[in-house]
C-alpha positions as CSV (number, residue, x, y, z in Angstrom):
1,M,4.3,9.0,5.7
2,P,5.5,5.6,6.9
3,S,7.7,5.6,10.0
4,T,9.1,2.1,10.0
5,L,12.8,1.5,10.6
6,S,13.3,0.0,7.1
7,Y,11.6,3.0,5.4
8,K,13.8,5.4,7.3
9,A,16.9,3.3,6.4
10,K,16.0,3.6,2.7
11,I,15.8,7.4,3.0
12,V,19.3,7.5,4.7
13,K,20.6,5.2,2.0
14,K,19.5,7.6,-0.7
15,M,21.0,10.6,1.2
16,M,24.3,8.9,1.8
17,S,24.5,7.3,-1.6
18,G,25.9,4.1,-0.2
19,P,25.0,0.7,1.2
20,I,23.5,0.2,4.7
21,D,25.6,-2.3,6.6
22,K,23.2,-2.8,9.5
23,L,20.2,-1.3,11.3
24,I,20.5,-0.1,14.8
25,L,17.6,0.7,17.1
26,V,18.3,3.1,20.0
27,A,15.8,3.1,22.9
28,V,15.7,4.1,26.5
29,N,13.3,1.2,27.3
30,I,12.3,-1.8,25.2
31,D,10.0,-4.7,26.0
32,K,11.2,-8.3,25.8
33,E,9.1,-9.1,22.7
34,A,10.4,-6.1,20.8
35,Y,14.0,-6.9,21.8
36,K,13.5,-10.5,20.7
37,R,11.9,-9.6,17.4
38,A,14.6,-7.0,16.6
39,K,17.3,-9.7,17.1
40,E,15.4,-12.1,14.9
41,L,15.4,-9.5,12.2
42,G,19.1,-8.8,12.6
43,I,18.7,-5.4,14.1
44,D,21.2,-4.3,16.7
45,V,19.6,-2.8,19.8
46,I,21.1,-0.2,22.1
47,Y,18.9,0.2,25.2
48,G,18.8,1.3,28.8
49,H,16.4,-1.3,30.2
50,V,14.4,-4.3,29.0
51,L,10.8,-4.2,30.4
52,D,8.9,-7.3,31.3
């Protein structure tokens, strides 16, 4: 079973029977590259610390 964020968003969309306005990633820690990539993809990120 895939565990990607977009796959999970599609499941939630089916369950909620409505559009998805935006994706939000919640993490205690995130590295700089992952944060940068999420922003490039238009994903909002809620995090505690950015790791080098």
